[in-house]
C-alpha positions in Angstrom: 130.1 -123.3 109.7 132.0 -122.9 106.4 131.7 -126.7 105.8 128.0 -126.4 106.3 127.8 -123.6 103.7 129.8 -125.6 101.2 127.5 -128.6 101.7 124.4 -126.4 101.4 125.5 -125.1 98.0 125.4 -128.7 96.7 121.6 -128.8 97.3 119.6 -127.0 94.7 116.7 -125.8 97.0 119.0 -124.6 99.7 121.4 -123.0 97.2 118.4 -121.0 95.7 117.5 -119.7 99.2 121.1 -118.7 99.9 121.3 -116.8 96.6 118.0 -115.0 97.3 119.3 -114.1 100.7 122.5 -112.7 99.3 120.6 -110.7 96.6 118.3 -109.1 99.2 121.3 -108.3 101.4 123.0 -106.7 98.4 119.9 -104.5 97.8 120.0 -103.5 101.5 123.7 -102.5 101.2 123.0 -100.5 98.0 120.3 -98.6 99.9 122.8 -97.8 102.7 124.8 -95.8 100.2 122.0 -94.0 98.3 122.0 -90.4 99.5 118.8 -88.6 100.5 118.2 -85.6 98.2 118.2 -82.5 100.3 120.8 -83.5 103.0 124.5 -82.7 103.4 126.2 -86.1 104.0 129.3 -84.4 105.5 127.2 -83.0 108.5 125.7 -86.5 109.1 129.2 -88.1 108.9 130.7 -85.6 111.4 127.8 -85.9 114.0 127.1 -89.7 113.8 130.4 -90.8 115.3 129.9 -91.3 119.0 127.2 -91.9 121.5 123.7 -93.2 120.6 123.9 -91.9 117.0 127.3 -93.6 116.6 125.6 -96.9 117.7 122.8 -96.4 115.2 125.3 -95.8 112.4 127.4 -98.8 113.3 124.4 -101.1 113.4 123.2 -99.8 110.0 126.6 -100.3 108.4 127.4 -96.5 108.2 124.1 -95.7 106.6 123.3 -92.9 109.1 126.8 -91.4 108.6 126.2 -91.4 104.9 122.9 -89.7 105.2 121.4 -92.4 103.1 117.9 -93.7 102.3 118.2 -96.5 104.8 119.8 -94.4 107.6 117.3 -95.6 110.3 117.8 -99.2 109.4 116.1 -101.8 111.7 116.4 -99.8 114.9 112.7 -98.6 115.0 111.5 -102.1 114.5 113.8 -103.4 117.3 112.6 -100.8 119.7 109.0 -101.5 118.8 109.6 -105.2 119.4 111.0 -104.5 122.8 108.1 -102.2 123.7 105.5 -104.8 122.6 107.2 -107.5 124.6 107.1 -105.4 127.7 103.5 -104.4 127.1 102.6 -108.1 126.6 103.5 -108.7 130.3 101.7 -105.6 131.5 98.5 -105.9 129.5 96.5 -109.1 129.9 94.8 -108.8 126.5 98.1 -108.7 124.7 99.4 -111.6 126.8 96.3 -113.7 125.8 96.7 -112.7 122.2 100.3 -113.8 122.1 99.2 -117.3 123.1 96.6 -117.7 120.4 98.9 -119.5 118.0 99.6 -118.4 114.4 96.7 -115.9 114.3 97.8 -114.3 117.5 101.4 -114.0 116.2 100.2 -112.3 113.0 98.2 -109.7 115.0 101.2 -109.1 117.3 103.4 -108.6 114.2 100.9 -106.0 112.9 101.0 -104.1 116.2 104.8 -104.3 116.2 105.0 -102.8 112.7 102.5 -100.0 113.6 104.7 -99.2 116.7 107.8 -99.3 114.4 106.2 -96.8 112.1 105.4 -94.4 115.0 108.9 -94.8 116.4 110.4 -94.3 112.9 108.6 -91.0 112.5 109.7 -89.8 115.9 113.3 -90.9 115.4 113.4 -89.3 111.9 112.1 -86.0 113.3 114.6 -86.2 116.1 117.5 -86.7 113.8 116.5 -83.8 111.5 116.0 -81.5 114.4 119.2 -82.6 116.1 121.3 -82.1 113.0 119.7 -78.7 112.4 119.4 -76.7 109.2 123.1 -77.0 108.6 122.5 -80.6 107.5 120.0 -79.5 104.8 121.2 -78.9 101.3 119.2 -76.0 99.8 121.1 -76.1 96.5 118.9 -78.9 95.1 115.6 -77.0 95.7 116.9 -73.4 95.6 118.0 -71.0 98.3 114.5 -69.5 98.7 112.8 -72.9 99.1 111.1 -73.2 102.6 113.3 -75.3 105.0 110.3 -76.9 106.7 109.3 -78.5 103.4 112.8 -79.9 102.9 112.8 -81.2 106.4 109.5 -82.9 105.9 110.7 -84.4 102.7 113.8 -85.8 104.5 111.6 -87.2 107.3 109.3 -89.0 104.8 112.3 -90.6 103.0 113.9 -91.7 106.3 110.6 -93.3 107.5 110.1 -94.9 104.1 113.6 -96.3 104.3 113.0 -97.8 107.7 109.8 -99.5 106.6 111.4 -100.8 103.4 114.2 -102.3 105.6 111.5 -104.2 107.6 109.9 -105.4 104.4 113.4 -106.6 103.2 113.8 -108.5 106.5 110.4 -110.1 106.1 111.2 -111.2 102.6 114.6 -112.7 103.6 112.8 -114.7 106.4 110.1 -115.8 103.9 112.2 -116.7 100.9 115.7 -117.0 102.2 117.6 -118.6 105.2 117.3 -117.6 108.9 115.8 -114.4 110.4 116.0 -111.5 107.9 116.2 -108.6 110.3 119.0 -110.3 112.2 120.9 -110.8 109.0 120.5 -107.1 108.1 122.0 -106.1 111.4 124.7 -108.7 111.0 125.7 -107.5 107.5 125.6 -103.8 108.7 128.0 -104.5 111.7 130.4 -106.5 109.5 130.4 -103.6 106.9 131.3 -101.1 109.6 134.1 -103.3 110.8 135.3 -103.9 107.3 135.5 -100.2 106.6 137.5 -99.6 109.8 139.9 -102.4 109.0 140.3 -101.1 105.4 141.2 -97.6 106.8 143.7 -99.2 109.1 145.3 -101.2 106.3 145.6 -98.0 104.1 147.6 -96.4 107.0 150.2 -99.1 107.2 152.4 -97.5 104.5 152.9 -94.3 106.4 153.7 -96.0 109.8 154.9 -99.6 110.3 153.5 -99.5 113.9 150.0 -99.6 112.3 150.7 -103.1 111.1 151.5 -104.3 114.6 148.3 -102.6 115.9 146.3 -104.3 113.2 147.7 -107.7 114.0 147.1 -107.2 117.7 143.6 -106.1 117.0 142.8 -109.1 114.9 144.2 -111.5 117.5 142.2 -109.7 120.2 139.0 -109.9 118.2 139.5 -113.7 117.5 140.0 -114.4 121.2 137.0 -112.3 122.2 134.9 -114.0 119.6 136.0 -117.4 120.9 135.0 -116.4 124.4 131.6 -115.2 123.2 131.0 -118.5 121.3 132.1 -120.5 124.3 129.7 -118.7 126.7 126.9 -118.4 124.2 126.8 -122.2 123.8 127.2 -123.0 127.5 124.1 -124.2 129.3 123.1 -126.0 132.5 121.1 -129.2 131.8 118.6 -129.9 134.5 117.6 -133.6 134.4 114.0 -134.5 134.1 112.6 -138.1 134.5 109.2 -139.1 133.1 107.4 -141.9 134.9 106.1 -144.9 133.0 102.3 -145.0 132.3 100.3 -148.0 131.0 97.4 -147.1 128.8 95.6 -150.2 127.5 98.2 -152.6 126.2 100.9 -149.9 125.6 103.4 -148.4 127.9 104.2 -144.7 127.6 106.9 -142.5 129.3 109.9 -143.8 131.2 112.1 -141.3 129.3 115.0 -139.2 130.6 115.5 -135.7 129.3 116.7 -132.4 130.5 115.8 -128.7 130.6 118.6 -126.5 129.0 119.2 -123.2 130.8 121.6 -121.1 128.9 124.3 -119.1 130.7 123.6 -116.1 128.3 120.0 -116.8 127.8 119.1 -113.1 127.5 121.5 -112.6 124.7 122.4 -109.0 123.8 119.2 -107.4 125.1 120.5 -106.3 128.5 123.4 -104.4 126.8 120.9 -102.7 124.4 118.6 -101.8 127.2 121.5 -100.4 129.3 123.1 -98.4 126.4 119.7 -97.0 125.3 118.7 -95.9 128.9 122.0 -94.2 129.6 122.4 -92.4 126.2 118.7 -91.4 125.8 119.0 -88.3 128.1 122.1 -87.2 126.3 120.4 -87.7 122.9 117.4 -85.6 124.0 119.5 -82.8 125.4 121.7 -82.7 122.2 118.5 -82.3 120.1 116.7 -79.6 122.2 119.1 -78.1 124.7 122.7 -78.5 123.3 124.0 -75.4 125.2 122.5 -76.2 128.6 124.6 -76.8 131.7 122.9 -80.2 132.3 124.0 -81.4 128.9 127.6 -80.4 129.5 127.5 -82.1 133.0 125.9 -85.3 131.6 128.4 -85.5 128.7 131.3 -85.1 131.1 130.3 -87.6 133.8 127.9 -90.0 132.1 129.2 -89.7 128.5 130.9 -92.7 126.8 134.4 -93.3 128.1 134.0 -91.9 131.7 134.5 -94.1 134.7 131.0 -93.2 136.0 129.6 -94.3 132.7 131.3 -97.7 132.9 130.0 -98.3 136.5 126.5 -97.3 135.6 126.4 -99.4 132.5 127.7 -102.5 134.4 125.0 -102.0 137.1 122.3 -101.5 134.4 123.4 -104.7 132.6 123.2 -106.7 135.8 119.7 -105.3 136.5 118.4 -105.9 132.9 119.9 -109.4 132.8 117.8 -110.5 135.7 114.8 -108.5 134.4 115.0 -110.2 130.9 115.6 -113.6 132.5 112.2 -113.3 134.3 110.6 -112.7 130.8 112.3 -115.6 129.0 112.3 -118.2 131.8 109.3 -118.8 134.0 110.0 -121.6 136.6 106.3 -121.8 137.6 105.1 -122.6 134.0 107.9 -125.1 133.5 107.1 -126.8 136.7 103.4 -127.1 135.8 104.3 -128.5 132.3 106.6 -131.1 133.9 104.0 -132.2 136.4 101.2 -132.3 133.9 103.2 -134.7 131.7 104.1 -137.0 134.5 107.6 -135.8 134.9 109.8 -134.8 137.9 113.3 -133.7 138.7 115.2 -136.5 140.4 115.6 -135.7 144.2 113.2 -132.7 144.0 109.5 -132.9 145.0 106.9 -131.7 142.5 105.2 -128.4 142.9 106.7 -125.5 144.9 110.0 -127.3 145.7 110.6 -127.7 141.9 109.8 -124.0 141.3 112.2 -122.9 144.0 114.9 -125.3 142.7 114.5 -123.9 139.1 114.6 -120.3 140.4 117.8 -121.0 142.3 119.5 -122.4 139.3 118.2 -119.6 137.0 119.4 -116.9 139.4 122.9 -118.4 139.6 123.2 -118.9 135.9 121.9 -115.4 135.2 124.5 -113.9 137.6 127.4 -115.5 135.5 125.7 -114.4 132.3 125.3 -110.8 133.6 129.0 -110.7 134.7 130.0 -111.9 131.3 127.9 -109.3 129.5 129.3 -106.5 131.7 132.8 -107.8 130.9 132.1 -107.8 127.2 130.5 -104.3 127.3 133.5 -102.7 129.0 136.7 -104.6 128.7 137.1 -105.1 124.9 136.9 -101.3 124.2 139.7 -100.8 126.7 141.8 -103.5 125.0 141.1 -102.1 121.5 142.1 -98.6 122.8 145.3 -99.9 124.3 146.2 -101.7 121.1 145.2 -99.0 118.7 146.1 -95.6 120.2 145.0 -93.5 117.2 141.4 -94.8 117.5 141.1 -96.1 113.9 140.0 -99.6 115.0 138.3 -98.8 118.3 134.9 -98.5 116.8 135.3 -101.4 114.4 133.5 -103.8 116.8 131.3 -102.7 119.6 130.3 -105.0 122.5 126.8 -105.2 121.1 128.1 -105.8 117.6 130.3 -108.7 118.6 127.5 -110.4 120.5 125.1 -109.9 117.6 127.5 -111.2 115.1 128.1 -114.4 117.0 124.4 -115.0 117.8 123.3 -114.5 114.2 126.2 -116.6 112.8 125.3 -119.5 115.1 121.6 -119.2 114.2 122.3 -119.0 110.5 124.4 -122.2 110.8 121.5 -124.0 112.7 119.0 -122.9 110.0 121.2 -124.2 107.2 121.6 -127.5 109.0 117.9 -127.7 109.5 117.2 -126.9 105.8 119.7 -129.7 104.7 118.2 -132.1 107.2 114.7 -131.4 105.9 115.8 -132.0 102.4 117.4 -135.4 103.4 114.1 -136.4 105.0 112.2 -135.6 101.8 114.7 -137.6 99.7 114.3 -140.6 102.1 110.5 -140.4 101.8 110.6 -140.3 98.1 
């Protein structure tokens, strides 16, 4: 990957796109540190440590903990994208719209942004209500200034920051390299990890054991990243043979190709679904019923770190892995496409036998992918806790964060290679 970046900088057009991408990422990181007038950052920092709010803060690079302008980050847009994808399957009109080419994609993008705006408003209100009046700084407006006006002002700035983040992501996609929103999440996760490692390094002087903990943590992270890359690139290649066809004086077909079925085809989505589902009741209770008996019971048995939480998360990941596999891989559609183009899978009859064969392979591959995701979601945290007992480095990389970092890095590398290849083709044509 580093070699690809070095080679890309030698090409003027690609170098310009990389510099634009870095500039927009820098603007995003500055926005993650710009405080919102009217909030107390210390309250945000103390409450946005664990649970769902901790996950939001980690993905945004600590922006939520800083009480900054871009505290919501890209989370509302991600949630909106997931909701629109699910509605596309349930609503025939949306499903037909998604298949209408570029115009359909533009309309779907507009619907997604409208949903993101609604979710950003709801999430901003939830955060302000959850943190309470203690998180509002009345010194800026005066002690007699109505708190509801300050709260409304904070909500408006949070929502504006979320939509500005979406705009930045679109500009990176349009003018830079790779998917902009993915890069924003990528840089936010790396920033959170960098701050945790910096804190661990600063503590080496007081205790030499911290040095060995840091070395052990770095070795564990490298090994886990290597495992994620290995599984992320793994795929099952189903061979497909296309029969020869004679049209006029020319012969077409006769090619041999394959259908790639990735082991981790669903990516990080099952983990996000599972984490969101199990932490959502806790988040709602913390906002509206913080002193209730149900909230105390739920935090004890289904809060992060309990053995019941680990089992439920593993089961939910298995379920959502199969659920998302059904969305991303449809054996019936693939079987029809193969048959319409005069192709067949060697040893398998066309039609229903091909569909059943593809379903069987997909289910087996999905099982291995789901077990891998459950392993990544649970085991690394236990390893980091054993290595770093004081907890300084435990939250440096979450399971979701590590999967996202690997996926975005591989996609960025592919986009750079595609940009360089396109430039070589242009030079050849000239």
